[in-house]
N, C-alpha and C positions, 0 to 999 in steps of 0.2 A: 460459763457458756450461755446459760439461760438468761443471765443478767445482760450479756451483750446483745442477745436477740431482742430483749425487751427494750433496750435503748435504741435499736434500729427503727427508723421511720418506715412503716409498712403501708402499702396501699392495695386495697382490693380492687381488681380491675377485671373487666369483662373478657380480656384476652386470655386470662388464665383462671379457670374455674376451680383449680385445686390449691394453688398457693398464692399468697400475697406477693406483690412486687416489693423489692427492697430498694430504698433510696440511696443513691450515691451522690455526695455533695459535689464532687469534681471528677467526673468520668473522663478518662483520656483514651478509652479503647477505640473510639472511632467506628464502632459497630453501627449498622444501619438501623435507624428508628423504624419500628413497625407502624408508627402513625403517619409520619410525613415522608419516610424513605430517605431522609438525609442523615449524615453521620452524626453520632452522638458525642458531643463534647460539652463539659460542664455538668450542671445538675441533671440527673437522669434517674430512671428506675429500671430494674431488671429482675428476673427470676433467678435466684441463686441455687435452686434445687437441681441436683443432677438428673439428667434424662429429659429436662424441659428444653424447649427451643430458646430459652433465655429471655425472650420478649423485651428487648431493649426499647426504651422510650425516652425522649426528652421529657423533662419535668412538665413543661407546658403541654406536650401532647398527651401525657398520661393523665393530667388533671383537667382535660377538656370536659365541659358540661355534656351530659348525655343527651340533652335536647336544647333547642333554641328556636326563637322566632326571628325570622329574617325578612327585611323589607322587600326582597325579591319574590318571596312566597308567603305573603301575610295570612293566607286563608288556612294553612295547616302548620303545625309545629314540625320541625325537622329533627330526626333522630340520628344520633351518631352511630355509624355502621362501619364495621371493617369491610374493606373491599373484598377480602378473601372469603367472606361468608358465603355459604352455598345456599342460594335461594331456589335451587331447582333449575332444570334445563330450560324451562319456559320463561324464567324471570332472570333478566340480566340488567346490570347497571347501564344506563345511558351515559353519555359524556356529561361532564360538568357544564352547567349552563353558562358559566362565566368564561372559562378558558377553552371550552369545547374540546377538551382532551380527556382521555381515559388513562388514569394513573393508578398504580397499585398503592393507594394510601387511604386513610380514613376519610369518610365522606358523610356529610349531613344529608339525609335522604328523607323524602316524602314518598313512601311506597305507593300511596294512592294515586299520585300524579306523576310518578316516575321523574321526580325532580331531584337533582343531585348537585351538591356544592362540595368541592374539596375543602378540607379544613383550612388550607392556606388561602383559599379564595373567599372564605367567609369574613376574613379580617383584613380586607383591602383598606389602605389608608384613606382617610377622608380628604386629604390634600396631598397631591404628589408634585414634587419639584422635578420636572423632566430636565435632563442635562441640555437638551437641544432647543428648549423653548424658554422664552423670557418670562412667562407668566405661570403661576401655579395652575395645576389641573385638578378638577374636582369630579368625583364620580356621580353619575346619574343613576339612582337606584331604581331603574326600571328596565325591563327587557323589551327591546324592540330592534328592528332591522335598520342598520345604518352602514355607511361606507366609511371605513377608516381613512382619515386624511393623510396617514403616513404610509401604510402598506397598500392602500387602494383596494383592499378586499371587502366585499360586502358580506354581512352576516348578522345573525341575531345575537345580541349581547348587551352589556352595560358599558357604555363608553365613558372615558374621561374627557371632560370638556374644559376648554379655555373660554370663559364668558366674554373676554375682551376681543378675541380673534375669531370666535365661532369655529374653533379648531377641535375636532373630535377624533379620538384615537382609542384603540384597544388598550386595555391595561397592560398587556404584554408589550405592545409597541411603545408605550410611554416609558418603558425602562431601557430602551435602546441607548447605548452610550453616544456621547457627542463626537468622540474621536475613536478611531480604531487603527491598528497597524496590521496589515495583512502581509502574508509571506511574499506575495507576488509584486509588491510595490515598495519602493524605498522611502516614500513619504507617508506621513499620517493622512488618513482619510477623514473627512468631516461630513457629518450627517447634514444633508440639505433637504428641506421639505418644502421648498418653493420652486416654482418653475421659472423664476426670473433669470436664472443663469443659463437656461436652455431655451432655444426657440421651439415653439410648439410642434413644428414639423420635423425636428431633429429625430433621426433614427439612430438611437444609441444602443450599444451592446455592453452587457456586463463583462468586464475583463476577467472574471473568474469562471462563470458558467457559459459565457459566449451565447447568451440568450438576450432577447430584446428587453430594454428597460423603459418603463413608462415614466417619463420625466415629469409628469403632472403630480407625482407623489414622491415619497421619500426615497433617498438613495445616498450612498456614500461616494464622496467626490474629492479628487485632488485637482484643484484649479491650476496648479503649476504644470501638470502633465496631462490634463484632460482625461484622467483615469476615473472610470465609473464602475460602481459595483452595486448589486442588489443588497438590500439590508440584510437578508438572511444569509447570503453568500459571504458577506464580510465578517459576520459574527460567528460563522460556523467554526467549530473548534479545530477543524482540519486546516482552515485557511487563516485563522487569526493567530497572530504572534502573542505569546504569553510574556509580555513585558510590562513594566510599570510606566504608564504614559505620563505620570506626574513628573517624571524626570526630563521630559522633552517639552519644549515650547512649540507653539503652533507652527512656527516657520522652520523648526529644526528638522534635519534629516536624521533618521535613526541610523546609527553607525552600522555599516555592513561588515560582515566577516572578511578579514584580510586573508585571502587564501595563501598568500606567500609569506605571511608573518611568521609562521612556524618553520622549524627546520625542514629541509627537503627530505624526501623519502629515500635518498641515496647519498653515498659518500663518494666523492670523486677520487679515483685512484691514479688516473693518468689522463692528461689532456694535452692538446697542441693548439697553437694559435695560427690561424690562416693569415694570408697576406693582408686581407682587408680588416684584420683585427678581430674576426669572429673566433670564439673559443670552441674547439671541438673536443667534447668529452669522450675519450676513447675507451676508458675502463672505469667501471663503477662497482660499488658494493651496495646492493639494493636490500631494503628491509624484508623483501619477500623471498630471498634466496641466500643460502649459506656460502656459496662461492661467488667470486668476482665475475662480472659480466663484461664482455668485450663488444664494442660497436663494430658492426659489419654492414657492408653494402651488397654482399653477394645475394643473388636471387635464390631463396631456399626452395626445397622440394617438399611441398605439402606439409608445412609445419604450422603449428597453431600457437598463438600468443597466450602465455599463461596469465596475462592480465585481463584482456578484453575477450579472450577465447574466439578470436577471429584469425583468418589466414594471415600469416606473417608476410609482410612486404618490407623491403629495405627503405630507410635504415632501421636497424633493430639491434638489440643487445642479445647476446647468447652466452651460454655457459659452455666452456670447453670440456668440463668434466661430466656433465649430464645434459639431458635434452630439455633445457629450460630456455625459453625465448620470451623476450619482451620488446614490443614496439618502442621506439624511442619516445613517442608521445605517451605511452603507458608508463614508462619508467619515470616520466616527469609529471605524473598526475599530482595535484596538490594533496597534502595530507589531510586537509579539512576543506569542506565546501558547504554551501547552502544550495537547496534545490526547491523549486516551486511546489513540489508535492509534499513538503514536510516543514514543520515550524521550527525544528531544532537543527543545529549544525550536525553534519555527518563526518565520520572519521573513515579514512581509507584503511582497509584491512585486507591483506592477502589471505586467501583461504588456506587452512591447514590441510595436509594430506588427508584424503578420504572424507573431507567435510564439504558441504554444499549449502546453498541457501536458495530461497525463492524470492525473486525480484518483485517488489511491490508495484512496480510500474507495468511491466510486461507479463507478470505472473508466470515466468519461466524459471526453471531450475538452472543454477549456474554454479560452477566450482572455480571461477576465476576471482579476480579482485572484487571487493564489494565496498560500497560506502554505507556504513552502518551508523544508526543513531544509538548513542550510549544510554539514552534515557528510555527508549522503547524498542520493540522488535521491528525496526524498519530497515529494510535492505534495498539497495539499488545496485544493479550491475553497472559496469563501466559504460556500456553503450547508452543506457537510459540516463545515466548521470550527466552525460554530455549534452543532452537536449534541454534547451531552455523552454520558457513558456510560449515563445513565438517561434514557429518552425516554417522554414521554406524547404519544400520537398519537390524533387523532380517529378513526382507522380501527380502533382496538382498545380494548377496555374496561379492560384491565389495563396497569400500567406495564411497560415493556420495558427489558431490560438488555443492554448491548453484549456480545456473545459473540465472542471473538477466538481462534480455534483453528486448527490446521494443516489439519484436514479441512474440506472445503467443505460448506456447508449450503444447503438450498433455501429461497428466499424464498416465503412463503405467498401473496404478492400478484402474483408474476410467474413463479414457478418457476425463476428464474435461480439459479445456484449461486454462493456467495461464502463466503470464510473469515471474514468479519466481518459479522455480522447482529445485529439486536436481537431477543432471545428473551424469551418470556413464561414465568415460572416457574409459572403457574397452568394453562397449556394448551400445546399444541404450536405456537403461532403464532410465526412468524419473519418479520422485515422487514429487507430489505437497505437500504443507503444510497441506492441509486437510487430506490427507491419511497418511502423516508422523506423524501426531499427533493422529491418531486413537488409542483408548485404546486397549491394548493387550487382555484384558478380559472384559466382560460385562454381565449383566443379563437382562432378558426380562420378565416383568410382573410377573406372578406366576410360571414361569418355574423353576423347582427345581434345574437344573444344570446351571453352568456358560457357556457362549459362548466364544470361543477363536477365535481370528483373524487368518484366514488362508490365505496363499499366493498362494497355488496351489490347483487344483481341488481335491475333496475328492475321486474321483474314475475315471475310464476311460470309463464311460458309453457314454459320448458324449452329454448327455442331462442333463442340470443343471437348477434347479428352486429354487426360494425363497419360503420357507414354510410359510412365513407370508403373502406376497402379492400374492403368487402363480403365479408370472410372471417369465419369463425366465431370467437366469443369464448369463452374459458374462463369458466364461471360463477363460479369461485372467485377470479378475478383482478380487480383494481381497474380502473376504466375512467372515462372522461369522458362526461358526459351533459348535453345541453341539454333541460331538462324542458319548456320551452315548445314545442319541436318534436319531442319524443320522438326525440332524435338521439344514439345512443350511439357511442363510438369507442374504439379502442385508444389508450392513452397515447402509444405511439410513432408512431401515425398522425397525431395532432393536434399533437404537440410537435415532430415531425420527428426525423431521425436524430441531429442535433446540438443538443439543447435548451439546452446550456450554451455555445453559440457565438453571439456577436453578429456578424451579417452587416451589410454596408453600408459598412465602413471602406474608405478609399482608400489604397493603398500604392504605393510605387515599388520596382522591382527592377532590378538591373544587367542582367538578361537582356532587358529590354524598354524602349524609350525613352519609353513613355507610362505614366501612372498607371493602376492597375488597381483594381477594386472587388471585394471578396469577397462572393459570393452563394452561396446554397445550391444544390446540384446538382439538376438535373431529369433526367427519363428520357431526354431527347433532347439533352443537352448534348454539346458537342464535346470531343474528347480534348485532353490537355495538349499545348501546343506544344513543350515541352521534351523530354518522354519519350514522347509519343504514347499514353499510357495514360489511361484514364478516371480522373478525380480524385475524391477524397472531397468536396472543395469546389471551386468553380470561381471563378477570377479572371477577371472580364469587363472588357475594355478600354472605358474611357469617355473617349475622346479627343475632347473637346468641340470643339477647333479643327478636327479632321478632319471632323466632322459638319457644322460650320458651312460649311466649304468646299464640301461636297457640296450643301448647300441653296442656296448662292449661284450654283452652276453652271447653265448652260443645260441643259434637259432632255436634248438630244442628247449633251452632254458628260459628264453624270453617269453613274456606274457603278451607281447605285441608283435604283429607280423612285421617282417623285414621291410615290406613296402611302406608301411606306415612309419617305421622307424627312420627310413631314409628321408621321408618328408619332414620329420621332426628335426633333422639336422639343421634346417633353416633356423630353428630357435636357438641353436648353439652358435650360429654364425652372426645372425642379425635379428634383433628384436624390434626393429623399427615398424611402426604402424604405417599403412594399414595391412601390409603384407602378412605380418604375424597374426593378425586377427583372422584372416581367411584360413591360414594353416591350422591354428588352434581350433577354430570353429569346425573345420572339416574333421579333425581328429575326434572331436566329441560326438560326431554323428556315427562313428564306427562302433559296432557292437562289441568288438573284442578289446576295447580299451576302457579301463575302469579306474585306474589310479593316477593317471596323468592329469 
């Protein structure tokens, strides 16, 4: 054992004052290097003693010189310093003078001048071959203020220069790729850093963030479709497709996903042919349900689609054995699809009983069908998945383009903030996914008329209230309105807290011997029996046998009053929502009922 330790290559390093670091000739762990914060592969060092933080380092990072002289700061030597070192509350690192960023990595520092250089910035190449430029670029080892000819930003730094073209760029900008493929466009985009292709007076918008583009500087462009994108928008990991561009020529289109290539989500059990040759699929076996579903054109009574969780309208498929409904369009949803919000293909999945997800577009909980990415935790509900990157909405007179950026933007219709909204290039209007997918009509409890989504105030009174919560309404926000009764409401008041949830399903759990039914919470609902906390949604016990026993008992033996028991007969006759919700909710408000 001692002989093995002697043969090991050891290194005394300032990161660990107690133990030397042990050399690994070919490390495959992928742990983050404490020096540069990148994954360690190949030759590296680490501390093998138990109880230590391991201190993984690339061999090159572990063997960095403790001090150096640099042409950007010739008056003093620079000392290698861990970023994590505690210099006191009054002394903090300033940004690196080259990249102007603050990173959690080793830095060469002059404490007297507060001069900092990241270890990766100290070793910039003397000549850089930029993909988008015909001539080599060389660094100017002097700090001064300049305007980058690619990004157009002014700042202090050390530019890379082309002596033949008088072309000056940041070191970061010099590494932009010549071609990129973004999710939002089918062709490759080419980096253009000359205004020759654009007229100086052109007002151009980035098709990704829907903000103005200065055509005097660099941008990504598709000349076939006149598609323009900011440099940073096109290379953002959320917008950029992770593909090997070497496989495609400049003129080639990147093949798009064929949504109909895979097998359908259902099997045809029965069909008929109309006189005009159109096939009518009358009965199917869908992947989302265990029973066959039959096509019907009857107008249903307040039923919800199990796919999109919206009101059922004919034509639709239904199950004769249980209360399962699917719009014909939802039954024919493609098993795979691409969406402008995500770089990977999405798979259609029906939610399992008692499961739910949160849609990445509208941020709402849903228990209907979802399009999910198999590589990452990305979910879309059906309504959001149907919206492309260009939207025409009744609530606005101009076309809207999807804007997907890191900064959050305010929706004009509800004032909520989101980093993905549909923006108008003609005015300052913005629409988030939640408002974009609001149903155009809806109903409320026992109100006899439907409510219509309205985009402008119902009158010029200047005072606007919601007739459900009786709180004031913002005159700029969308609302629902019954014109017959002059009845305005907030969208959240009429649709509820969970508009994309289908209530009424009966489930079984290991923690309880009886089946439970999912209903929406009320103000006076009881706490959860497991954690004793109020729940977002409430599972109500519908033990029909237990109720039946209480009804058959003598009045003096029953633990529930006869009046309440007569009301519970409804549960033995019909468990259709929403009638059953009101009955069960009422029963739970009674003090003399404990076990139902």
